C-alpha positions as CSV (number, residue, x, y, z in Angstrom):
1,X,7.1,41.3,-38.6
2,X,3.9,41.6,-39.9
3,X,1.1,44.0,-39.6
4,X,-1.6,44.2,-36.9
5,X,-4.0,41.1,-36.9
6,X,-1.8,39.1,-38.8
7,X,1.2,39.3,-36.4
8,X,-1.3,39.3,-32.9
9,X,-2.3,35.8,-34.7
10,X,1.3,34.4,-34.7
11,X,2.2,36.1,-31.5
12,X,-0.7,34.0,-30.0
13,X,-0.2,30.5,-31.8
14,X,3.2,31.0,-30.6
15,X,2.2,30.7,-26.9
16,X,0.9,27.4,-27.6
17,X,3.4,24.4,-26.2
18,X,5.7,23.2,-29.0
19,X,4.5,25.9,-31.5
20,X,7.7,28.1,-32.3
21,X,7.9,31.3,-34.1
22,X,8.1,29.4,-37.7
23,X,5.5,26.9,-36.6
24,X,3.2,29.9,-35.4
25,X,3.8,31.7,-38.8
26,X,2.9,29.0,-41.1
27,X,-0.2,27.8,-39.2
28,X,-1.2,31.8,-39.4
29,X,-0.8,31.6,-43.1
30,X,-2.4,28.4,-43.4
31,X,-5.5,29.9,-41.3
32,X,-5.5,33.0,-43.9
33,X,-5.8,30.6,-46.8
34,X,-8.3,28.1,-45.5
35,X,-11.9,28.3,-46.2
36,X,-13.7,30.6,-43.8
37,X,-16.0,27.8,-42.7
38,X,-13.2,25.9,-41.6
39,X,-11.6,28.7,-39.7
40,X,-15.2,29.0,-37.9
41,X,-15.5,25.0,-37.0
42,X,-12.2,25.7,-35.4
43,X,-12.9,28.9,-33.5
44,X,-15.9,27.2,-32.5
45,X,-14.2,24.1,-31.1
46,X,-12.1,26.0,-29.4
47,X,-14.8,28.3,-27.5
48,X,-17.0,25.2,-26.9
49,X,-14.0,23.1,-25.1
50,X,-13.6,26.0,-22.8
51,X,-17.1,26.3,-22.1
52,X,-17.6,22.6,-21.6
53,X,-15.0,20.7,-20.4
54,X,-14.1,20.6,-16.7
55,X,-12.0,18.3,-14.4
56,X,-13.5,15.0,-13.0
57,X,-14.4,16.0,-9.5
58,X,-13.1,12.3,-8.3
59,X,-9.9,11.8,-10.4
60,X,-9.2,15.1,-11.8
61,X,-9.4,13.5,-15.6
62,X,-10.8,16.1,-18.1
63,X,-14.9,15.4,-18.3
64,X,-17.9,17.2,-19.8
65,X,-19.8,16.0,-16.8
66,X,-19.3,16.1,-12.9
67,X,-17.5,12.7,-13.4
68,X,-15.4,11.4,-16.3
69,X,-16.4,8.5,-18.2
70,X,-13.9,6.0,-16.3
71,X,-15.0,7.1,-13.1
72,X,-19.0,6.5,-13.9
73,X,-18.0,3.0,-15.2
74,X,-19.3,0.1,-12.9
75,X,-17.1,-2.2,-14.7
76,X,-13.5,-0.3,-13.4
77,X,-11.7,-2.1,-10.5
78,X,-12.2,0.5,-7.6
79,X,-9.4,-1.2,-5.8
80,X,-6.9,-0.1,-7.8
81,X,-5.7,3.5,-8.9
82,X,-3.2,4.4,-11.3
83,X,-1.5,8.0,-10.6
84,X,-0.8,9.6,-13.5
85,X,0.3,13.4,-14.1
86,X,-1.6,14.5,-17.0
87,X,-4.8,13.5,-18.4
88,X,-3.0,13.0,-21.8
89,X,-1.4,9.6,-19.9
90,X,-4.9,8.6,-19.3
91,X,-5.4,8.1,-22.8
92,X,-2.0,6.6,-23.4
93,X,-2.8,3.8,-20.7
94,X,-6.1,3.7,-22.1
95,X,-4.9,2.6,-25.3
96,X,-3.2,-0.3,-24.0
97,X,-6.3,-2.2,-22.9
98,X,-4.3,-3.4,-20.1
99,X,-5.7,-1.7,-17.0
100,X,-9.1,-2.0,-15.9
101,X,-8.8,0.2,-12.5
102,X,-9.5,3.9,-12.0
103,X,-7.2,6.7,-12.2
104,X,-5.9,9.8,-10.5
105,X,-4.4,12.8,-12.3
106,X,-1.9,15.0,-10.4
107,X,-2.1,17.9,-12.9
108,X,1.9,18.0,-13.2
109,X,5.0,17.0,-11.3
110,X,7.3,18.0,-8.4
111,X,9.7,20.4,-9.9
112,X,11.4,22.6,-7.5
113,X,13.3,24.2,-10.5
114,X,9.8,25.4,-12.0
115,X,8.5,26.1,-8.4
116,X,5.8,23.0,-8.5
117,X,5.7,21.5,-4.9
118,X,3.1,18.8,-3.4
119,X,1.1,21.3,-2.5
120,X,0.7,22.3,-6.3
121,X,-0.6,19.1,-7.4
122,X,-3.9,17.0,-6.3
123,X,-2.1,14.7,-3.8
124,X,-4.4,16.0,-1.1
125,X,-7.5,14.7,-3.2
126,X,-5.6,11.7,-3.7
127,X,-5.2,11.2,-0.1
128,X,-8.9,11.6,0.5
129,X,-9.8,8.7,-2.0
130,X,-7.4,6.4,-0.2
131,X,-8.9,7.2,3.5
132,X,-11.6,5.0,3.1
133,X,-9.5,1.9,2.9
134,X,-11.1,0.6,-0.4
135,X,-8.1,0.8,-2.7
136,X,-5.4,-2.1,-2.1
137,X,-2.9,-1.1,-5.0
138,X,-1.6,2.1,-6.1
139,X,0.4,2.1,-9.1
140,X,2.7,5.1,-10.0
141,X,2.7,5.7,-13.3
142,X,4.6,9.0,-13.4
143,X,6.9,10.0,-16.1
144,X,10.4,8.4,-16.1
145,X,12.3,11.4,-15.8
146,X,13.7,13.4,-12.7
147,X,10.5,15.1,-11.6
148,X,8.5,11.8,-12.3
149,X,10.8,9.6,-9.9
150,X,10.5,12.5,-7.4
151,X,6.9,12.4,-7.5
152,X,6.7,8.8,-7.3
153,X,9.0,8.2,-4.4
154,X,7.5,11.1,-2.4
155,X,4.0,9.6,-3.0
156,X,5.3,6.0,-2.2
157,X,6.9,7.7,1.3
158,X,3.5,9.6,2.0
159,X,1.0,6.5,1.4
160,X,3.4,4.0,3.2
161,X,1.6,4.3,6.7
162,X,-1.7,3.1,4.8
163,X,-0.3,-0.1,4.2
164,X,-1.4,-0.2,0.6
165,X,0.2,-2.3,-2.3
166,X,2.6,0.5,-4.1
167,X,4.1,-0.2,-7.5
168,X,5.9,1.7,-10.2
169,X,5.4,1.1,-13.8
170,X,8.7,-0.8,-15.3
171,X,10.5,1.1,-17.5
172,X,13.6,0.2,-20.0
173,X,14.3,-0.3,-23.6
174,X,11.4,0.1,-26.2
175,X,10.6,-2.8,-28.3
176,X,12.1,-2.6,-31.7
177,X,15.2,-0.2,-30.2
178,X,18.7,-1.0,-30.4
179,X,21.2,-1.3,-27.6
180,X,23.7,0.7,-29.0
181,X,21.3,3.8,-28.8
182,X,19.8,3.6,-25.3
183,X,21.0,5.6,-22.9
184,X,22.7,4.4,-19.6
185,X,19.7,5.4,-17.4
186,X,17.2,3.4,-19.8
187,X,19.6,0.4,-19.9
188,X,20.2,0.3,-16.2
189,X,16.5,0.1,-15.7
190,X,16.3,-2.5,-18.3
191,X,18.7,-4.7,-15.9
192,X,16.8,-4.0,-12.9
193,X,13.4,-4.9,-14.1
194,X,14.7,-8.4,-16.2
195,X,12.4,-11.2,-15.6
196,X,12.8,-14.6,-15.7
197,X,11.8,-16.3,-19.4
198,X,9.8,-19.0,-19.2
199,X,10.3,-21.7,-22.2
C-alpha cells in the first residue's frame, strides 16, 4: 500500500479492463517517472476522447460526428449489414479489407449470467434499420462463444419473418495452427464448415 495520490492512481488504473494490481502499479510508477509533458498529453487525450467521441446514430459505432465514417461512405453497400458486438470488432473486420457493406454494433452480447438481455442491446435499432426492406443480407459476426452464439441465434429467429438472407461467419481452425492443440468445439466447427477443394 502506498500513500494518498499514488495509491489513488493505482486504484483507478486497476479498474481498467485487463489491468491487474501489479500492472496498475507498474503503469503508475511509469507515469511518475515520465516527462510531465508526456503525462499532460495522455491526460489531454483521455479528456478529449470523452468530450468528442460519441456513438453513430445509425450503426452505433464510435464516431466524432453524428454518423461514423463508414455510414457516411456512399461507396459502402447499403444492402448488407454485418452485426458485431463491439466497435473494436468493426476495426478487426475492416483490417481484412474483405467487407464492403455497413455495420451494426450491438453494444455487447446476450448474457443472462451478467444480467444482459436483448433489451440491453441495440437490437431495437437494428430492427428499425431493417424495416425499410433495403437490406437483403444480415451477417452475424458475434463472437464464437456461448454469449455470441446465443445472440446470433436470437437475432436469426427475430429477423426470420423478414425473409432476409442471414449468414454467420465461419469458425474453425486458425491458419498456422496445429490440430493437436485445437479444442473439440473448434475442431467440430472446422468439420462442419469444410469446403470443397477446387484443384
